[in-house]
TIRO-2110 file (N, C-alpha, C; in Angstrom, 1 decimal):
// TIRO-2110
-9.6, 0.1, 24.1, N, 1, A
-8.6, -0.7, 23.6, CA, 1, A
-7.3, -0.2, 24.1, C, 1, A
-6.4, -1.2, 24.5, N, 2, A
-5.1, -0.9, 25.0, CA, 2, A
-4.1, -0.9, 23.8, C, 2, A
-2.9, -0.3, 24.0, N, 3, A
-1.9, -0.4, 23.0, CA, 3, A
-1.5, -1.8, 22.6, C, 3, A
-1.4, -2.7, 23.6, N, 4, A
-1.1, -4.1, 23.3, CA, 4, A
-2.1, -4.8, 22.5, C, 4, A
-3.4, -4.5, 22.8, N, 5, A
-4.5, -5.1, 22.1, CA, 5, A
-4.6, -4.6, 20.7, C, 5, A
-4.3, -3.3, 20.5, N, 6, A
-4.2, -2.8, 19.1, CA, 6, A
-3.1, -3.5, 18.3, C, 6, A
-2.0, -3.6, 18.8, N, 7, A
-0.9, -4.3, 18.1, CA, 7, A
-1.2, -5.8, 17.9, C, 7, A
-1.8, -6.4, 18.8, N, 8, A
-2.2, -7.8, 18.6, CA, 8, A
-3.3, -8.0, 17.6, C, 8, A
-4.2, -7.0, 17.6, N, 9, A
-5.3, -7.0, 16.5, CA, 9, A
-4.7, -6.9, 15.2, C, 9, A
-3.8, -5.9, 15.1, N, 10, A
-3.1, -5.6, 13.8, CA, 10, A
-2.4, -6.8, 13.2, C, 10, A
-1.6, -7.4, 14.1, N, 11, A
-0.8, -8.6, 13.6, CA, 11, A
-1.7, -9.8, 13.3, C, 11, A
-2.7, -10.0, 14.1, N, 12, A
-3.7, -11.1, 13.9, CA, 12, A
-4.5, -11.0, 12.6, C, 12, A
-4.7, -9.8, 12.2, N, 13, A
-5.4, -9.5, 11.0, CA, 13, A
-4.5, -9.2, 9.8, C, 13, A
-3.3, -9.4, 9.9, N, 14, A
-2.3, -9.3, 8.8, CA, 14, A
-2.0, -7.9, 8.3, C, 14, A
-2.0, -7.0, 9.2, N, 15, A
-1.7, -5.6, 8.8, CA, 15, A
-0.4, -5.2, 9.3, C, 15, A
0.3, -4.4, 8.5, N, 16, A
1.5, -3.7, 9.0, CA, 16, A
1.0, -2.4, 9.6, C, 16, A
1.9, -1.6, 10.2, N, 17, A
1.5, -0.3, 10.7, CA, 17, A
1.1, 0.6, 9.5, C, 17, A
1.8, 0.4, 8.4, N, 18, A
1.6, 1.2, 7.2, CA, 18, A
0.2, 0.8, 6.6, C, 18, A
-0.1, -0.4, 6.4, N, 19, A
-1.4, -0.8, 5.8, CA, 19, A
-2.6, -0.5, 6.7, C, 19, A
-2.4, -0.6, 8.0, N, 20, A
-3.5, -0.2, 8.9, CA, 20, A
-3.7, 1.3, 8.9, C, 20, A
-2.6, 2.0, 8.8, N, 21, A
-2.7, 3.5, 8.7, CA, 21, A
-3.5, 3.9, 7.5, C, 21, A
-3.2, 3.3, 6.4, N, 22, A
-3.9, 3.6, 5.1, CA, 22, A
-5.3, 3.3, 5.2, C, 22, A
-5.7, 2.1, 5.8, N, 23, A
-7.1, 1.8, 6.0, CA, 23, A
-7.8, 2.7, 6.9, C, 23, A
-7.1, 3.3, 7.9, N, 24, A
-7.8, 4.2, 8.8, CA, 24, A
-7.6, 5.7, 8.4, C, 24, A
-6.8, 5.9, 7.3, N, 25, A
-6.6, 7.2, 6.7, CA, 25, A
-5.8, 8.1, 7.8, C, 25, A
-4.8, 7.5, 8.4, N, 26, A
-3.9, 8.3, 9.3, CA, 26, A
-2.5, 8.0, 8.9, C, 26, A
-1.5, 8.6, 9.5, N, 27, A
-0.1, 8.4, 9.2, CA, 27, A
0.3, 7.1, 9.9, C, 27, A
1.4, 6.5, 9.4, N, 28, A
1.9, 5.3, 10.1, CA, 28, A
2.4, 5.6, 11.4, C, 28, A
3.0, 6.8, 11.6, N, 29, A
3.5, 7.3, 12.9, CA, 29, A
2.4, 7.3, 13.9, C, 29, A
1.2, 7.7, 13.5, N, 30, A
0.1, 7.7, 14.4, CA, 30, A
-0.2, 6.3, 15.0, C, 30, A
-0.2, 5.3, 14.1, N, 31, A
-0.5, 4.0, 14.6, CA, 31, A
0.6, 3.6, 15.5, C, 31, A
1.9, 3.9, 15.2, N, 32, A
3.0, 3.5, 16.1, CA, 32, A
2.9, 4.2, 17.4, C, 32, A
2.4, 5.4, 17.5, N, 33, A
2.2, 6.1, 18.7, CA, 33, A
1.1, 5.5, 19.5, C, 33, A
0.0, 5.1, 18.9, N, 34, A
-1.1, 4.4, 19.6, CA, 34, A
-0.6, 3.1, 20.2, C, 34, A
0.2, 2.4, 19.4, N, 35, A
0.7, 1.1, 19.9, CA, 35, A
1.7, 1.2, 21.1, C, 35, A
2.4, 2.3, 21.1, N, 36, A
3.4, 2.5, 22.2, CA, 36, A
2.8, 3.3, 23.4, C, 36, A
1.5, 3.8, 23.2, N, 37, A
0.9, 4.5, 24.3, CA, 37, A
1.3, 5.9, 24.4, C, 37, A
2.1, 6.4, 23.4, N, 38, A
2.5, 7.8, 23.4, CA, 38, A
1.4, 8.8, 23.1, C, 38, A
0.4, 8.3, 22.3, N, 39, A
-0.7, 9.1, 22.0, CA, 39, A
-2.0, 8.4, 22.3, C, 39, A
-3.0, 9.1, 22.8, N, 40, A
-4.2, 8.4, 23.2, CA, 40, A
-5.0, 8.0, 21.9, C, 40, A
-5.5, 6.8, 21.9, N, 41, A
-6.3, 6.4, 20.8, CA, 41, A
-7.7, 7.0, 20.7, C, 41, A
-8.2, 7.3, 19.5, N, 42, A
-9.5, 7.9, 19.5, CA, 42, A
-10.6, 6.9, 19.9, C, 42, A
-11.7, 7.4, 20.4, N, 43, A
-12.8, 6.6, 20.9, CA, 43, A
-13.4, 5.7, 19.8, C, 43, A
-13.3, 6.2, 18.6, N, 44, A
-14.0, 5.5, 17.5, CA, 44, A
-13.1, 4.3, 17.0, C, 44, A
-11.9, 4.1, 17.5, N, 45, A
-11.0, 3.1, 16.9, CA, 45, A
-11.6, 1.7, 16.9, C, 45, A
-12.3, 1.3, 18.0, N, 46, A
-12.9, 0.0, 18.0, CA, 46, A
-13.9, -0.2, 16.9, C, 46, A
-14.7, 0.8, 16.7, N, 47, A
-15.7, 0.7, 15.6, CA, 47, A
-15.0, 0.7, 14.2, C, 47, A
-14.0, 1.5, 14.1, N, 48, A
-13.2, 1.5, 12.8, CA, 48, A
-12.6, 0.1, 12.5, C, 48, A
-12.0, -0.5, 13.5, N, 49, A
-11.4, -1.8, 13.4, CA, 49, A
-12.5, -2.9, 13.1, C, 49, A
-13.6, -2.8, 13.7, N, 50, A
-14.7, -3.7, 13.4, CA, 50, A
-15.2, -3.5, 11.9, C, 50, A
-15.2, -2.3, 11.5, N, 51, A
-15.6, -2.0, 10.1, CA, 51, A
-14.6, -2.6, 9.1, C, 51, A
-13.3, -2.4, 9.4, N, 52, A
-12.2, -3.0, 8.6, CA, 52, A
-12.3, -4.5, 8.5, C, 52, A
-12.6, -5.1, 9.7, N, 53, A
-12.7, -6.6, 9.8, CA, 53, A
-13.9, -7.1, 8.9, C, 53, A
-15.0, -6.4, 9.0, N, 54, A
-16.2, -6.8, 8.3, CA, 54, A
-15.9, -6.7, 6.8, C, 54, A
-15.3, -5.6, 6.3, N, 55, A
-15.0, -5.4, 4.9, CA, 55, A
-14.1, -6.5, 4.4, C, 55, A
-13.1, -6.8, 5.2, N, 56, A
-12.1, -7.8, 4.8, CA, 56, A
-12.8, -9.2, 4.7, C, 56, A
-13.7, -9.5, 5.6, N, 57, A
-14.4, -10.7, 5.6, CA, 57, A
-15.3, -10.8, 4.4, C, 57, A
-16.0, -9.8, 4.0, N, 58, A
-16.9, -9.7, 2.9, CA, 58, A
-16.1, -9.9, 1.6, C, 58, A
-14.9, -9.3, 1.5, N, 59, A
-14.1, -9.4, 0.3, CA, 59, A
-13.6, -10.8, 0.2, C, 59, A
-13.2, -11.5, 1.3, N, 60, A
-12.8, -12.9, 1.3, CA, 60, A
-13.9, -13.8, 0.8, C, 60, A
-15.1, -13.6, 1.3, N, 61, A
-16.3, -14.4, 1.0, CA, 61, A
-16.6, -14.2, -0.5, C, 61, A
-16.5, -13.0, -1.0, N, 62, A
-16.7, -12.8, -2.5, CA, 62, A
-15.7, -13.6, -3.3, C, 62, A
-14.4, -13.6, -2.9, N, 63, A
-13.4, -14.3, -3.7, CA, 63, A
-13.7, -15.8, -3.6, C, 63, A
-14.1, -16.3, -2.5, N, 64, A
-14.4, -17.7, -2.4, CA, 64, A
-15.5, -18.1, -3.3, C, 64, A
-16.6, -17.3, -3.3, N, 65, A
-17.7, -17.6, -4.1, CA, 65, A
-17.4, -17.5, -5.6, C, 65, A
-16.5, -16.6, -6.0, N, 66, A
-16.1, -16.5, -7.4, CA, 66, A
-15.3, -17.8, -7.8, C, 66, A
-14.4, -18.2, -6.9, N, 67, A
-13.6, -19.4, -7.2, CA, 67, A
-14.4, -20.7, -7.2, C, 67, A
-15.4, -20.7, -6.4, N, 68, A
-16.2, -22.0, -6.3, CA, 68, A
-17.4, -22.0, -7.3, C, 68, A
-17.7, -20.8, -7.9, N, 69, A
-18.9, -20.8, -8.8, CA, 69, A
-18.5, -20.7, -10.2, C, 69, A
END
């Protein structure tokens, strides 16, 4: 993942640097450094973002089911 792709992913999924940092259990400054390319991103980041996306999707589906049921 490139810094530009990380920033695009974050914005497309409705995260601020702060909320993404909390989800990943890192500091906001770490996310900022990844996005600017000042710090190398960890290899597991793609997997962590996939996990976050899946959890968000499941939570959304649960809310929809509760509202419709």
